[in-house]
C-alpha positions in Angstrom: 83.1 141.9 32.8 80.8 140.0 30.1 80.4 136.2 30.3 81.9 135.9 26.7 85.1 137.8 28.1 85.3 135.5 30.9 85.2 132.5 28.7 87.8 133.7 26.6 90.3 134.4 29.2 89.6 130.6 30.9 90.5 129.1 27.6 93.4 131.2 26.8 94.7 129.9 30.4 94.0 126.4 29.3 95.8 126.8 26.0 98.7 128.0 27.7 98.7 124.9 30.1 98.5 122.6 27.1 102.5 122.9 26.5 103.2 126.5 27.3 102.6 127.7 24.0 99.2 129.9 23.5 97.3 130.0 20.2 98.3 132.8 18.1 96.4 134.9 15.7 96.1 133.5 12.3 98.4 135.5 9.9 98.9 135.1 6.2 102.1 133.2 7.0 100.3 130.9 9.2 97.5 130.4 6.8 99.8 129.3 4.1 101.1 126.4 5.7 103.9 127.5 8.2 103.4 125.8 11.5 104.2 127.1 15.0 106.2 124.0 15.5 109.0 123.7 13.0 109.9 120.1 14.1 106.1 119.1 13.5 106.8 116.7 10.6 109.5 114.9 12.5 107.7 113.6 15.5 106.9 109.9 15.7 103.6 109.0 14.8 102.5 108.1 18.5 103.3 111.7 19.5 100.6 113.3 17.3 98.0 111.4 19.5 99.3 112.8 22.8 97.2 115.6 24.3 97.0 117.5 27.8 94.3 115.6 30.1 91.1 117.9 30.9 92.5 117.8 34.5 95.9 119.3 33.7 94.2 122.0 31.7 92.0 122.9 34.5 94.7 123.5 37.1 95.6 126.9 35.9 92.5 128.3 36.8 91.1 125.6 39.5 94.0 126.2 41.8 93.5 130.0 42.3 92.3 130.6 45.9 89.1 132.0 45.2 88.0 129.2 43.3 86.7 126.0 45.3 88.5 123.3 43.5 86.2 119.9 43.5 88.4 118.9 40.6 91.9 117.3 41.5 92.2 114.1 43.5 95.1 115.5 45.6 95.4 113.9 49.3 95.4 116.3 52.1 99.0 116.4 53.1 98.5 118.7 55.9 96.9 115.5 57.9 100.2 114.1 57.9 102.5 114.6 61.1 104.8 116.6 59.3 107.2 117.4 62.5 107.3 113.7 63.1 108.2 112.8 59.3 110.7 115.8 59.1 112.7 114.4 62.2 112.7 111.1 60.6 114.0 112.4 57.3 116.7 114.5 58.9 117.9 111.1 60.6 117.9 109.5 57.2 120.1 112.0 55.7 122.4 111.9 58.6 122.7 108.2 58.8 122.2 107.0 55.3 122.7 110.1 53.3 125.7 108.6 50.9 123.0 105.6 50.0 119.9 107.9 49.5 121.9 110.3 47.4 123.4 107.9 45.1 122.3 105.8 42.2 120.3 102.4 43.0 118.9 99.3 41.6 116.8 99.1 38.9 114.3 97.0 40.5 114.2 99.0 43.8 115.5 98.9 47.2 115.2 95.4 48.9 114.2 96.6 52.3 111.3 98.8 50.7 110.0 96.0 48.8 110.0 93.8 51.8 107.7 96.4 53.5 105.6 96.7 50.5 104.8 93.4 50.9 103.5 94.2 54.6 101.4 96.7 53.2 99.6 94.9 50.7 99.3 91.9 52.9 96.2 94.0 54.4 94.3 93.2 51.3 95.4 89.4 51.2 98.4 89.8 48.6 101.2 87.2 49.1 104.2 87.4 47.4 108.2 87.4 47.5 110.1 90.7 47.4 111.7 89.7 44.0 108.0 89.6 42.7 108.1 93.6 43.3 109.4 96.4 41.0 109.6 99.9 42.5 108.5 102.6 40.1 108.2 106.4 39.9 104.7 106.5 41.3 102.0 104.1 39.9 101.8 106.1 36.8 105.1 105.0 35.4 104.3 101.4 36.5 101.1 101.6 34.2 103.5 103.1 31.5 106.0 100.3 31.6 103.3 97.9 31.4 101.7 99.0 28.5 105.2 99.4 26.9 106.0 95.8 27.3 102.5 94.4 26.5 100.8 96.7 23.8 101.5 97.2 20.2 100.1 100.0 17.9 96.3 98.9 17.5 96.1 96.3 20.1 93.0 96.3 22.2 92.7 97.3 25.9 89.8 96.8 27.7 88.9 99.7 30.5 85.9 100.4 32.8 83.5 102.9 31.5 84.2 105.6 32.8 87.9 105.0 33.5 91.2 107.0 35.0 92.0 109.8 32.7 95.8 109.1 33.3 95.4 105.6 32.3 93.6 106.6 28.9 96.5 109.0 28.1 99.1 106.1 28.5 97.0 103.9 26.3 96.5 106.4 23.7 100.2 107.4 23.7 101.0 103.5 22.9 98.4 103.7 20.2 96.2 101.3 21.9 92.4 100.8 20.9 90.7 101.3 24.1 87.1 99.6 24.5 85.3 100.4 27.3 83.4 98.0 29.4 80.1 98.9 31.5 79.9 99.1 35.3 76.8 99.4 37.7 76.9 100.2 41.4 78.7 96.9 42.0 81.6 97.6 39.5 82.5 95.9 36.2 79.6 93.7 34.9 81.0 90.3 34.2 78.3 89.8 31.6 79.3 92.9 29.8 82.9 91.9 30.0 82.1 88.3 28.4 80.0 90.0 25.7 82.8 92.4 24.8 85.5 89.9 24.6 83.4 87.5 22.7 82.5 90.2 20.1 86.1 91.3 19.9 87.3 87.8 19.2 84.7 87.3 16.5 85.9 90.6 14.9 89.8 89.3 14.9 90.5 91.7 17.6 92.3 89.8 20.4 92.4 91.7 23.7 95.8 92.2 25.6 94.9 93.8 28.9 91.9 94.5 31.1 92.7 97.7 33.1 90.4 98.0 36.2 90.3 99.9 39.5 88.4 97.6 41.8 88.3 99.7 44.9 86.5 102.9 45.0 87.1 103.6 41.3 88.3 106.7 39.8 86.3 108.5 38.6 83.0 106.7 39.6 83.7 105.8 43.2 82.0 102.3 42.8 83.8 99.1 44.2 83.8 95.8 42.5 81.8 93.4 44.7 83.2 90.2 46.4 80.9 88.0 44.3 82.2 89.5 41.1 85.7 89.4 41.7 86.4 86.0 40.8 83.9 85.9 38.0 86.1 88.7 36.3 89.0 86.8 36.7 87.7 83.6 35.3 86.3 85.4 32.5 90.0 86.8 31.7 91.6 83.6 32.0 89.4 81.8 29.6 89.9 84.4 27.1 93.6 84.7 27.8 93.5 88.5 29.0 96.0 89.7 31.6 94.6 91.8 34.4 96.1 95.1 35.5 94.6 95.9 38.8 95.3 99.5 39.9 94.8 99.9 43.6 95.6 103.5 45.0 92.8 103.3 47.2 92.2 100.0 48.5 93.2 100.9 52.1 91.1 104.2 52.0 87.7 102.5 52.8 85.5 103.9 55.3 83.8 101.1 56.7 85.2 97.6 57.7 88.4 95.9 56.5 90.1 96.3 53.1 88.7 93.9 50.5 91.0 91.2 49.2 92.8 92.3 46.1 92.2 90.7 42.8 95.8 89.4 43.0 95.0 87.7 46.2 92.8 85.3 43.9 95.3 85.0 40.9 99.0 85.7 41.3 99.7 84.6 37.7 96.9 86.2 35.6 96.9 89.9 37.7 99.6 92.5 37.6 98.9 94.6 40.8 99.8 98.3 40.8 100.2 100.2 43.9 101.3 103.6 45.3 102.1 105.5 48.4 100.8 108.8 46.9 97.5 108.2 48.6 98.4 106.8 51.8 101.5 108.7 52.4 102.7 111.4 50.0 102.5 112.1 46.3 105.6 114.2 46.4 108.0 111.1 46.7 106.7 109.7 43.7 106.9 106.0 44.8 104.7 103.5 43.3 105.4 99.6 42.6 104.3 96.5 40.5 103.9 93.2 41.8 104.1 90.7 38.7 105.0 87.1 38.0 108.6 86.4 37.4 108.9 86.5 33.9 106.9 89.8 33.6 109.0 91.1 36.3 112.1 90.6 34.5 110.6 92.8 31.3 109.5 95.6 33.7 112.9 95.9 35.4 114.5 96.1 31.8 112.0 98.5 30.5 112.4 100.8 33.7 116.2 100.7 33.4 116.2 101.8 29.9 113.8 104.8 30.9 115.2 105.9 34.3 118.1 103.6 34.9 116.7 103.4 38.6 113.9 104.7 40.8 115.0 107.7 43.2 117.1 106.2 46.1 116.1 109.4 48.2 112.6 108.8 47.7 112.6 105.0 48.3 114.4 105.4 51.6 112.2 108.2 52.7 109.2 106.0 52.4 111.1 103.1 53.8 112.0 105.2 56.8 108.4 106.4 57.2 107.2 102.7 57.0 109.7 101.5 59.8 109.6 104.7 62.1 106.3 106.1 62.0 102.7 104.7 62.7 101.5 104.3 59.1 98.6 102.1 60.0 97.4 104.9 62.4 97.7 107.5 59.6 95.6 105.3 57.4 93.0 105.1 60.0 93.3 109.0 60.2 93.0 109.3 56.7 89.9 107.1 56.4 87.9 109.0 59.0 88.9 112.5 57.6 88.0 111.4 54.0 84.7 109.9 55.5 83.7 113.3 56.9 84.4 115.1 53.7 82.3 112.5 51.7 79.6 113.1 54.0 80.0 116.9 53.7 79.8 116.4 49.9 77.0 114.2 49.8 75.0 116.0 52.1 75.6 119.3 50.2 74.5 117.7 47.0 71.0 116.5 48.8 70.6 120.2 50.1 71.7 122.2 47.1 71.3 119.9 44.1 68.5 117.4 44.2 68.0 117.5 40.3 71.0 115.7 40.0 71.9 112.1 41.0 75.2 110.6 42.4 76.9 107.5 43.9 77.7 107.3 47.6 81.3 105.9 47.6 82.3 103.7 50.2 86.0 104.8 50.2 88.6 106.8 48.1 88.2 110.4 46.8 85.5 110.8 44.4 81.7 111.1 43.8 80.3 110.7 40.1 77.4 113.0 39.6 74.9 112.6 36.7 73.6 116.1 35.6 69.9 116.9 34.9 68.8 115.8 31.6 70.3 117.9 28.8 73.0 119.6 30.5 76.8 119.4 29.1 79.2 119.4 31.9 82.4 120.3 29.5 80.6 123.3 27.9 79.3 124.4 31.5 82.6 124.2 32.9 83.8 127.7 31.9 80.8 129.4 33.5 81.4 127.2 37.0 84.9 128.6 37.1 83.3 132.0 36.5 81.2 131.2 39.5 84.3 130.3 41.4 83.8 126.5 41.5 85.6 123.8 39.5 85.2 119.9 38.7 86.1 117.7 36.0 83.8 117.1 33.2 82.9 113.5 32.6 84.2 113.4 28.9 87.8 113.1 30.6 87.2 109.7 31.7 86.1 108.3 28.2 88.3 107.2 25.3 85.2 107.7 22.9 84.1 111.1 23.8 81.0 110.0 26.1 80.3 111.4 29.4 79.2 115.0 28.7 76.1 114.7 31.1 78.3 113.7 34.2 81.0 115.2 36.3 83.5 113.9 39.0 83.5 115.9 42.3 86.6 115.3 44.5 86.4 115.6 48.3 89.6 114.7 49.4 91.4 118.1 49.6 88.9 120.7 50.6 87.8 121.2 53.9 83.9 120.2 54.8 83.2 123.9 55.0 84.8 124.6 51.5 83.1 121.6 50.0 79.5 122.9 51.3 80.3 126.2 49.8 81.7 124.8 46.4 78.7 122.6 46.0 76.1 125.7 46.6 78.3 127.8 43.9 77.9 124.7 41.6 74.1 124.4 42.1 73.7 128.0 41.3 75.4 127.1 37.9 73.8 123.9 37.2 70.3 125.4 38.2 70.8 128.4 35.7 72.1 125.9 33.0 68.8 123.9 33.5 66.9 127.1 32.9 68.5 127.7 29.6 67.8 124.2 28.5 64.2 124.8 29.2 64.3 128.1 27.4 66.5 127.3 24.4 66.7 123.4 24.1 70.4 123.8 25.0 72.7 124.9 27.6 74.6 127.2 25.2 73.6 130.9 25.6 72.7 132.6 22.2 75.5 135.2 22.4 78.4 132.9 23.9 81.6 133.3 21.9 83.7 130.2 22.9 86.9 132.3 22.1 86.3 135.0 24.1 86.8 134.3 28.0 88.2 136.2 31.0 89.2 134.6 34.3 87.5 136.0 37.5 90.0 138.1 39.3 90.8 137.7 43.0 88.4 140.6 44.1 85.6 138.2 43.4 86.0 136.3 46.6 
């Protein structure tokens, strides 16, 4: 099987994932202006900016069993005590089934909101249950926040790089995303100040700062304790609301959790949390902790969108928090993910010393800088042909940067699979580096980007 044929089949699979429609050959009818989508002209303007993320497009091939996926940030659900949880869920349906299977409150069940405060108290957050709005995952929380604050053309600041799912939300609401640089200690306050000052001088006021302060996705860095009040003070002076997205805050590998930004400033920070990483993403339970007036707007926006979050999911999480050792489970996850991080970092040191990377103190991700001249996005089809997958850095920038980086996830594969995946990845990277030396580019002279084939299972 030729390399160009392999690339063609991979691209074909990606296109199919981007909405269930594969690209059709150009015909005279198409070329004369007839569209594949007869409703193209009827869409709202904001719909034309929507696009599938590079991670979603990758799943079609990355989830094949012969491919070691270092791409998706899926928690290792097999690490849960599924027998104990199963029994608890059976009791829930027997005793509260008529409530769990019924409509609920638009703000969320009060008993769960009370328990959410027990969880966030580990990061120093103090609030009242009325301050909490339960959402369908923290992704919906981010959508609701953006909907009530952002008009088309408004500026949203985001770290460079930033979470691909957040960039998709901002794009769908036609925000203008401006990145602010980070370093090993997280968001750089001087860069934040300079960016805000420049935008104000250009007549472009900023609505939101979106930040993941703990074990950031994708860069894995953590905002230092020294910088946390500095960032908040800068945003307070410039009248910018901070959106703190904190899915990984309890998954640090050393020491106690750091204080959340919300613990410093209850009025200037919207805190977004989730049970997807510390319990189970399948229940899709997240939440926002917000000032009173903002909370009212969030509830109205949520009710207009979904009426109410799932009672069954909420009561399942509520039951888990009440009857299971959730603190012990978080400790188990921390130890397990630390071992997997060490496996990934150790394998990179052994097999790919020409690259550079961070060593995250928690979370799910390592951010890798490739040797000079390599393009992670153009290299990806050849990596999948080599039976390993990652996410190219371009997915995490609004402005198209990041080609020289890749995000590697260590949360789901076993340490043995991680080491094997890095070994395969190193072979691809080293081959690409040789091409750069020979041709000055990572593209092979005979590569045809429209002609690709997915490796078959017999390659395993």
